[in-house]
C-alpha positions as a Markdown table, in Angstrom:
| # | Residue | x | y | z |
|---|---|---|---|---|
| 1 | Met | -39.1 | 42.1 | -98.6 |
| 2 | Thr | -37.0 | 44.3 | -100.8 |
| 3 | Ala | -34.6 | 44.4 | -97.8 |
| 4 | Ile | -34.6 | 40.3 | -97.7 |
| 5 | Ile | -34.2 | 40.0 | -101.5 |
| 6 | Phe | -31.2 | 42.5 | -101.2 |
| 7 | Ala | -29.6 | 40.2 | -98.3 |
| 8 | Ala | -30.0 | 37.0 | -100.6 |
| 9 | Ile | -28.6 | 38.5 | -103.4 |
| 10 | Leu | -25.6 | 39.9 | -101.4 |
| 11 | Ala | -25.1 | 36.3 | -99.7 |
| 12 | Ile | -25.0 | 34.5 | -103.3 |
| 13 | Val | -22.6 | 37.3 | -104.6 |
| 14 | Leu | -20.3 | 37.2 | -101.8 |
| 15 | Gly | -20.5 | 33.1 | -101.9 |
| 16 | Leu | -19.5 | 33.4 | -105.9 |
| 17 | Ile | -16.6 | 35.6 | -105.0 |
| 18 | Cys | -15.3 | 33.4 | -102.2 |
| 19 | Ala | -15.7 | 30.3 | -104.4 |
| 20 | Ile | -13.6 | 32.1 | -107.1 |
| 21 | Ile | -11.1 | 33.1 | -104.6 |
| 22 | Leu | -10.6 | 29.5 | -103.6 |
| 23 | Val | -10.6 | 27.9 | -107.2 |
| 24 | Leu | -7.5 | 30.6 | -107.9 |
| 25 | Ala | -5.7 | 29.8 | -104.9 |
| 26 | Asp | -6.0 | 26.2 | -105.3 |
| 27 | Lys | -4.9 | 26.5 | -108.8 |
| 28 | Phe | -2.0 | 29.1 | -108.2 |
| 29 | Met | -0.9 | 28.2 | -104.6 |
| 30 | Ser | -1.2 | 24.5 | -104.3 |
| 31 | Val | 2.0 | 22.8 | -103.9 |
| 32 | Pro | 2.5 | 19.8 | -106.4 |
| 33 | Val | 2.4 | 16.1 | -104.9 |
| 34 | Asp | 5.0 | 13.8 | -106.2 |
| 35 | Glu | 2.5 | 10.8 | -107.6 |
| 36 | Arg | 5.0 | 8.2 | -106.0 |
| 37 | Phe | 3.8 | 9.6 | -102.4 |
| 38 | Pro | 0.5 | 7.9 | -102.3 |
| 39 | Lys | 1.8 | 5.0 | -103.6 |
| 40 | Ile | 4.8 | 4.5 | -101.2 |
| 41 | Arg | 2.5 | 5.6 | -98.5 |
| 42 | Glu | 0.1 | 2.4 | -99.5 |
| 43 | Cys | 3.5 | 0.2 | -99.4 |
| 44 | Leu | 3.8 | 1.3 | -95.5 |
| 45 | Pro | 1.9 | -0.5 | -92.6 |
| 46 | Gly | 0.6 | 2.4 | -90.9 |
| 47 | Ala | 2.1 | 1.6 | -87.6 |
| 48 | Asn | 3.3 | 5.5 | -87.5 |
| 49 | Cys | 5.7 | 4.2 | -84.9 |
| 50 | Gly | 8.6 | 6.0 | -85.7 |
| 51 | Ala | 10.9 | 3.0 | -86.0 |
| 52 | Cys | 12.3 | 4.1 | -89.0 |
| 53 | Gly | 13.6 | 7.5 | -87.6 |
| 54 | Tyr | 10.9 | 9.6 | -89.4 |
| 55 | Thr | 7.6 | 11.3 | -88.0 |
| 56 | Gly | 5.5 | 8.5 | -89.0 |
| 57 | Cys | 4.6 | 6.7 | -92.1 |
| 58 | Asp | 4.2 | 10.2 | -93.9 |
| 59 | Gly | 7.4 | 11.2 | -92.9 |
| 60 | Tyr | 9.3 | 8.5 | -94.4 |
| 61 | Ala | 7.3 | 8.5 | -97.7 |
| 62 | Gln | 8.4 | 12.1 | -98.1 |
| 63 | Ala | 11.7 | 11.5 | -97.2 |
| 64 | Leu | 12.1 | 8.3 | -99.6 |
| 65 | Ile | 11.0 | 10.8 | -102.4 |
| 66 | Asp | 13.2 | 13.6 | -101.1 |
| 67 | Asn | 16.4 | 11.8 | -100.5 |
| 68 | Pro | 17.2 | 9.4 | -103.6 |
| 69 | Asp | 19.7 | 7.9 | -101.4 |
| 70 | Leu | 17.6 | 7.0 | -98.5 |
| 71 | Lys | 17.3 | 3.0 | -97.6 |
| 72 | Thr | 14.3 | 1.6 | -98.6 |
| 73 | Asn | 14.5 | -1.2 | -95.7 |
| 74 | Leu | 14.0 | 1.5 | -92.7 |
| 75 | Cys | 10.6 | 0.1 | -92.0 |
| 76 | Val | 10.9 | -2.9 | -89.5 |
| 77 | Pro | 7.2 | -3.4 | -88.7 |
| 78 | Gly | 6.5 | -3.9 | -92.4 |
| 79 | Gly | 9.6 | -6.6 | -92.9 |
| 80 | Asp | 10.9 | -7.5 | -96.5 |
| 81 | Ser | 7.8 | -7.4 | -98.3 |
| 82 | Thr | 7.5 | -3.5 | -97.5 |
| 83 | Ala | 11.2 | -3.0 | -98.5 |
| 84 | Gln | 10.4 | -4.8 | -101.9 |
| 85 | Ala | 7.4 | -3.0 | -102.5 |
| 86 | Ile | 9.1 | 0.4 | -101.7 |
| 87 | Ala | 11.8 | -0.4 | -104.0 |
| 88 | Asp | 9.8 | -1.2 | -106.8 |
| 89 | Val | 7.8 | 2.0 | -106.8 |
| 90 | Leu | 11.1 | 4.0 | -106.8 |
| 91 | Gly | 12.7 | 1.5 | -109.1 |
| 92 | Lys | 15.3 | 0.4 | -107.0 |
| 93 | Glu | 16.8 | -2.8 | -105.7 |
| 94 | Ala | 15.4 | -3.9 | -102.3 |
| 95 | Glu | 17.3 | -4.2 | -99.2 |
| 96 | Asp | 17.1 | -6.9 | -96.7 |
| 97 | Val | 15.1 | -5.6 | -93.4 |
| 98 | Ile | 16.9 | -6.2 | -90.3 |
| 99 | Glu | 14.3 | -8.0 | -88.2 |
| 100 | Met | 14.1 | -6.5 | -84.6 |
| 101 | Val | 12.2 | -7.9 | -81.7 |
| 102 | Ala | 11.3 | -6.1 | -78.3 |
| 103 | Val | 13.1 | -7.9 | -75.5 |
| 104 | Val | 12.1 | -6.9 | -71.8 |
| 105 | Lys | 15.5 | -6.9 | -69.7 |
| 106 | Cys | 14.2 | -7.8 | -66.4 |
| 107 | Asp | 13.5 | -11.0 | -64.9 |
| 108 | Gly | 12.3 | -9.6 | -61.4 |
| 109 | Asn | 9.2 | -11.3 | -61.0 |
| 110 | Cys | 7.1 | -11.1 | -57.8 |
| 111 | Ser | 8.7 | -14.2 | -56.2 |
| 112 | Val | 12.1 | -12.6 | -56.4 |
| 113 | Val | 11.8 | -8.9 | -55.9 |
| 114 | Lys | 10.5 | -7.4 | -52.5 |
| 115 | Gln | 7.8 | -4.7 | -52.3 |
| 116 | Arg | 8.8 | -1.4 | -50.5 |
| 117 | Phe | 5.1 | -0.2 | -50.5 |
| 118 | Glu | 1.6 | -1.1 | -51.7 |
| 119 | Tyr | 0.6 | 1.1 | -54.3 |
| 120 | Lys | -2.7 | 2.3 | -54.5 |
| 121 | Gly | -2.5 | 5.0 | -56.9 |
| 122 | Val | -3.5 | 5.2 | -61.1 |
| 123 | Lys | -2.8 | 1.6 | -62.4 |
| 124 | Thr | -0.2 | 2.6 | -64.8 |
| 125 | Cys | 3.5 | 2.1 | -64.8 |
| 126 | Glu | 3.9 | 6.0 | -65.7 |
| 127 | Ala | 1.9 | 7.1 | -62.6 |
| 128 | Ala | 3.7 | 4.5 | -60.4 |
| 129 | Asn | 7.0 | 5.7 | -61.4 |
| 130 | Met | 6.2 | 9.0 | -60.0 |
| 131 | Phe | 5.7 | 8.0 | -56.4 |
| 132 | Tyr | 9.3 | 6.9 | -55.9 |
| 133 | Gly | 10.2 | 4.8 | -58.8 |
| 134 | Gly | 7.6 | 2.3 | -58.2 |
| 135 | Ala | 6.7 | -0.4 | -55.4 |
| 136 | Gly | 9.5 | -2.5 | -56.1 |
| 137 | Thr | 12.7 | -2.6 | -54.3 |
| 138 | Cys | 14.8 | -2.6 | -57.4 |
| 139 | Ser | 14.3 | 1.1 | -58.9 |
| 140 | Phe | 15.5 | -0.4 | -62.4 |
| 141 | Gly | 13.2 | -3.2 | -62.6 |
| 142 | Cys | 9.6 | -3.6 | -64.6 |
| 143 | Ile | 7.1 | -1.9 | -62.6 |
| 144 | Gly | 4.4 | -4.3 | -64.1 |
| 145 | Leu | 1.7 | -2.5 | -64.4 |
| 146 | Gly | 1.3 | -3.0 | -68.3 |
| 147 | Asp | 1.9 | 0.4 | -70.0 |
| 148 | Cys | 3.8 | -1.6 | -72.7 |
| 149 | Ala | 1.1 | -3.9 | -73.1 |
| 150 | Arg | -1.5 | -1.5 | -73.4 |
| 151 | Ala | 0.7 | 0.4 | -76.1 |
| 152 | Cys | 1.4 | -2.8 | -78.1 |
| 153 | Pro | -0.5 | -2.9 | -81.2 |
| 154 | Gln | 0.2 | -6.5 | -81.5 |
| 155 | Asn | -0.9 | -7.6 | -78.3 |
| 156 | Ala | 2.4 | -9.2 | -77.8 |
| 157 | Ile | 3.1 | -8.2 | -74.6 |
| 158 | Cys | 1.6 | -9.4 | -71.3 |
| 159 | Val | 2.5 | -8.9 | -67.7 |
| 160 | Glu | 2.7 | -12.1 | -65.9 |
| 161 | Asn | 3.6 | -12.3 | -62.3 |
| 162 | Gly | 4.6 | -8.7 | -62.0 |
| 163 | Val | 6.8 | -8.7 | -65.2 |
| 164 | Ala | 6.2 | -8.1 | -68.6 |
| 165 | Tyr | 7.0 | -10.5 | -71.4 |
| 166 | Val | 7.0 | -10.5 | -75.0 |
| 167 | Asn | 5.6 | -13.0 | -77.5 |
| 168 | Ser | 8.3 | -12.9 | -79.8 |
| 169 | Glu | 6.5 | -14.4 | -82.6 |
| 170 | Leu | 4.0 | -11.5 | -82.7 |
| 171 | Cys | 6.3 | -8.7 | -82.1 |
| 172 | Ile | 6.8 | -6.7 | -85.2 |
| 173 | Gly | 9.7 | -4.6 | -83.9 |
| 174 | Cys | 8.2 | -1.4 | -83.9 |
| 175 | Gly | 9.3 | -0.2 | -80.5 |
| 176 | Ile | 6.1 | 1.5 | -79.2 |
| 177 | Cys | 6.5 | -0.7 | -76.2 |
| 178 | Ala | 10.0 | 0.8 | -75.4 |
| 179 | Lys | 8.6 | 4.5 | -75.6 |
| 180 | Ala | 5.9 | 3.3 | -73.3 |
| 181 | Cys | 8.3 | 2.0 | -70.5 |
| 182 | Pro | 9.4 | 4.5 | -68.0 |
| 183 | His | 12.2 | 2.7 | -67.0 |
| 184 | His | 13.6 | 2.1 | -70.2 |
| 185 | Ile | 14.2 | -1.6 | -69.6 |
| 186 | Ile | 12.6 | -2.8 | -72.9 |
| 187 | Glu | 15.1 | -2.9 | -75.9 |
| 188 | Leu | 14.6 | -3.6 | -79.5 |
| 189 | Met | 17.4 | -6.0 | -80.8 |
| 190 | Pro | 18.1 | -8.1 | -83.8 |
| 191 | Asp | 16.1 | -11.3 | -83.5 |
| 192 | Val | 19.0 | -13.3 | -84.4 |
| 193 | Asn | 20.5 | -12.8 | -81.1 |
| 194 | Arg | 20.1 | -15.9 | -79.0 |
| 195 | Thr | 22.1 | -14.6 | -75.5 |
| 196 | Leu | 20.4 | -12.3 | -73.7 |
| 197 | Val | 21.2 | -10.6 | -70.1 |
| 198 | Leu | 18.0 | -10.3 | -68.3 |
| 199 | Cys | 18.7 | -7.2 | -66.2 |
| 200 | Ser | 19.0 | -3.6 | -66.4 |
| 201 | Ser | 20.1 | -2.7 | -62.6 |
| 202 | His | 23.2 | -0.7 | -62.2 |
| 203 | Asp | 23.4 | -0.9 | -58.7 |
| 204 | Lys | 26.3 | -2.6 | -57.1 |
| 205 | Gly | 26.1 | -6.4 | -56.8 |
| 206 | Ala | 25.3 | -6.2 | -53.0 |
| 207 | Val | 22.6 | -3.8 | -53.5 |
| 208 | Val | 21.4 | -6.0 | -56.3 |
| 209 | Arg | 21.5 | -9.3 | -54.5 |
| 210 | Lys | 19.6 | -7.7 | -51.4 |
| 211 | Phe | 16.7 | -6.6 | -53.7 |
| 212 | Cys | 16.4 | -9.4 | -56.5 |
| 213 | Thr | 17.8 | -12.4 | -56.7 |
| 214 | Asn | 17.8 | -12.6 | -60.4 |
| 215 | Gly | 19.7 | -9.7 | -61.1 |
| 216 | Cys | 22.9 | -9.5 | -62.4 |
| 217 | Ile | 25.6 | -8.8 | -59.6 |
| 218 | Ala | 28.7 | -7.8 | -61.7 |
| 219 | Cys | 30.7 | -10.4 | -60.4 |
| 220 | Gly | 32.6 | -10.5 | -63.5 |
| 221 | Lys | 32.4 | -14.0 | -64.2 |
| 222 | Cys | 30.9 | -14.0 | -67.6 |
| 223 | Thr | 33.6 | -11.4 | -69.0 |
| 224 | Lys | 36.5 | -13.8 | -67.7 |
| 225 | Thr | 34.8 | -16.9 | -69.4 |
| 226 | Cys | 33.6 | -15.4 | -72.4 |
| 227 | Pro | 36.6 | -16.9 | -75.0 |
| 228 | Asn | 35.6 | -14.1 | -77.4 |
| 229 | Gly | 35.6 | -11.0 | -75.4 |
| 230 | Ala | 32.2 | -10.4 | -76.2 |
| 231 | Ile | 30.9 | -9.3 | -72.4 |
| 232 | Thr | 31.9 | -6.3 | -70.5 |
| 233 | Leu | 30.6 | -4.8 | -67.1 |
| 234 | Val | 29.3 | -1.3 | -67.9 |
| 235 | Asn | 28.1 | 0.6 | -64.8 |
| 236 | Asn | 27.9 | -2.6 | -63.1 |
| 237 | Leu | 25.8 | -4.5 | -65.6 |
| 238 | Ala | 26.8 | -7.3 | -67.8 |
| 239 | Thr | 26.8 | -6.1 | -71.5 |
| 240 | Ile | 26.8 | -8.3 | -74.8 |
| 241 | Asp | 28.7 | -7.2 | -78.0 |
| 242 | Tyr | 26.5 | -9.1 | -80.5 |
| 243 | Glu | 29.2 | -8.6 | -83.2 |
| 244 | Lys | 31.6 | -11.1 | -81.2 |
| 245 | Cys | 29.4 | -13.2 | -79.3 |
| 246 | Thr | 29.0 | -16.7 | -81.0 |
| 247 | Asn | 26.3 | -18.1 | -78.7 |
| 248 | Cys | 28.6 | -20.4 | -77.1 |
| 249 | Gly | 27.0 | -20.6 | -73.9 |
| 250 | Ala | 30.2 | -20.4 | -71.7 |
| 251 | Cys | 28.9 | -16.8 | -70.0 |
| 252 | Arg | 25.5 | -18.6 | -69.2 |
| 253 | Asp | 27.2 | -21.5 | -67.5 |
| 254 | Ala | 29.3 | -19.3 | -65.5 |
| 255 | Cys | 26.6 | -16.9 | -64.3 |
| 256 | Pro | 25.6 | -17.5 | -60.4 |
| 257 | Val | 22.4 | -15.7 | -60.6 |
| 258 | His | 21.3 | -17.1 | -64.2 |
| 259 | Cys | 20.5 | -13.6 | -65.5 |
| 260 | Ile | 22.2 | -14.7 | -68.9 |
| 261 | Val | 19.8 | -17.0 | -70.6 |
| 262 | Glu | 19.5 | -18.6 | -74.0 |
| 263 | Lys | 16.3 | -17.9 | -75.7 |
| 264 | Asp | 14.9 | -17.9 | -79.4 |
| 265 | Ile | 13.3 | -14.6 | -80.1 |
| 266 | Ser | 12.6 | -15.1 | -83.8 |
| 267 | Gly | 10.0 | -12.5 | -84.8 |
| 268 | Ile | 6.7 | -12.6 | -86.7 |
| 269 | His | 8.7 | -11.9 | -90.0 |
| 270 | Arg | 11.4 | -14.3 | -89.9 |
| 271 | Ile | 8.7 | -17.2 | -89.0 |
| 272 | Ala | 6.9 | -16.0 | -91.9 |
| 273 | Lys | 9.7 | -16.6 | -94.2 |
């Protein structure tokens, strides 16, 4: 009986000692937290997408505190309202957010792209890509198994006829889908752009024509037609310099395979304005 009482007293004493140590450690070893941090964190949407260039919303919130010169408009998913809320917390002037939208730069659907084999493995783009780059003959095109659609927090992407498509009106520009695509054919771009090249192939024209009738064949007609010199061929692919592009439509009319298209990709933030 005495042994049990002694053990109980010892346990109580040890517990009190540990409690005192923890209290002292919390008091003397704790790192002070800037009271602005939780306020800024509440302003951010919590997507933790990394579009701002930092490791999630916590990283961006801390960076805003640590660097007074850091811009408040780096949260693309949050839009102008988030930038304004952050600016109010920091006592700074709000800056306009450049609204971004994900664009799938491929139009190689099942009717225009041939299949090299029947893929029967795990139904993900990542898995299929490890097996000869996927079943499609174009090694640059959309694999079409929907990794981007499953990753999208807004349900803004669907796969139709073997190709992923983005509903720009739902897209918040977080870029998670772009990171999920093993072929890197999803690109974030300002949603004010209207002329798009829906191809990512860097094969030579004859090869592209053999594999996909919608692909860029690097004929150069668009570059010769553009009155502003906004299009160049980069590694066998038409590439638009949007700082020079006036959306005149000359390149679209000149493209013999119609891989240059006009499309309104206004995103959710611009529609809400």
